[in-house]
N, C-alpha and C positions, 0 to 999 in steps of 0.2 A: 475422528481422524479432518484431518481439513484439508479440501486439494483444491489444483488452480488450474483448470486441465485436466489435467493423467497424468498432473503430479501430484504425488504425495506428500503434501508439508508434515512438517512438527509441530504432534499434534499443540504443543507447548506455547504454540505463537495465540499470542494478544492480544487484541486490536486495541490499537493501544492509546488512537483516538476515534473510536467511537462515540462519543460527545460530543465532541471537542469544531463542531460542525456543524449550520443550518443552514434552513430552505429558505427565512429573511434574511431581505437584503434588504438594505436601509440608504436610502440614494437624497447626502445634503446640499444644499442652496438654501445662501443667502438672498435675499429681496437686497434691488437699491436702499431701500429703509435701511440696513440690516438687524429685519426680522429671516428668524430659522423658516426654513419652511422643506418640511421631514414630511420626506414618499415610501412610503415603508410597503415591501414587495414580498409574496413566497414566491422561490424558486418551484412547478411545476413535476418536480421529478430531482432524484441525489442524483444526480447528471455533476458529476466533477469533486463525490463527497472525497474526501481521503479514506486511503483508511491503510495505516499501518500495524503495519505484525510486526514483530517481535515478543522478543522475551530473553532471560542470562540464559538459559532450559532450553534451550529448542535450537537443541544440535539437526545438525544440515553435514550429511558426505560432499564430498568432491563432488558428485562421482549426479549428483543433481546440481548439490551449484552451476555447474556449468549449463544445466538442460535451463535454469535461468534465466543465465545471462548469456546464453544464445539466443533468447527467448525473445532477453528485453534488449537485445539485437536489432530488431523488425519493427520495422516504422506501420506506424496500427497495428500489436496485435494487441485483439481483445482476448479473454478468457472467462468463464466460468471461473468462482470462486463457492464451495457451496465450505459453509461454514459444519464442527461436531452438530450445531441444531437443528443443522439439516436447508438454513441460510443461505438464498445463494444469490448471488450477484454475478450480474457483469463487470469485466475492471480491464484496466490498461495500466503499463508504467504510467506510474505516472513523475514524467522525465520533467517536468517543472522545473523540479527539487530536486538534480540532479547531489547527488548519482541514487540510485533507482534501490537496488544493492550493495552491501555491503552485511561482508565479514571477513570475520579476521576468528585466525586456528585457536579450539578450545585450549589442547596444545603448539605452543608454541615447538615446532622442532625446522629441519633445515630442507629433511625432507617430507612429502606427502603426494602421493599415490586419491586411488577412485576411495579409501576405506576412507580418507584425513577426518576427523568433527571439526565443522565452523559457525559460529553462532553465527543468530542470522538475524539481518535483518532489510523490509520487501517495502515498496515506499510503492504504495496503487493506487487508484483509484476507480470511484464507482462510472460506466458509460449510461 
């Protein structure tokens, strides 16, 4: 089970960019003579690390999706994300990469209610 604050998310969600980030940052400058000066620094924490959750089989009901969407409209909302293995992160929506929530109906129908299922992508970042 995966939870975001008190909301249970589909357990099939996968953290697809878990290893697409590094604490190491590089600053490169050229001297007047053209020599490359490279300085490496290491960030002290995971702050800013992307957490993109998705899966082809991570279906969520519209009623839960509405809750997520409403949360995404709140400014500076911080939440607690807990994975199956009990790894816990303080996160917020990654508004720099709009949209922060993407959802498409599993079965496209003109009529949908709170029990309609959607595929889900959530873009978060660690704070």
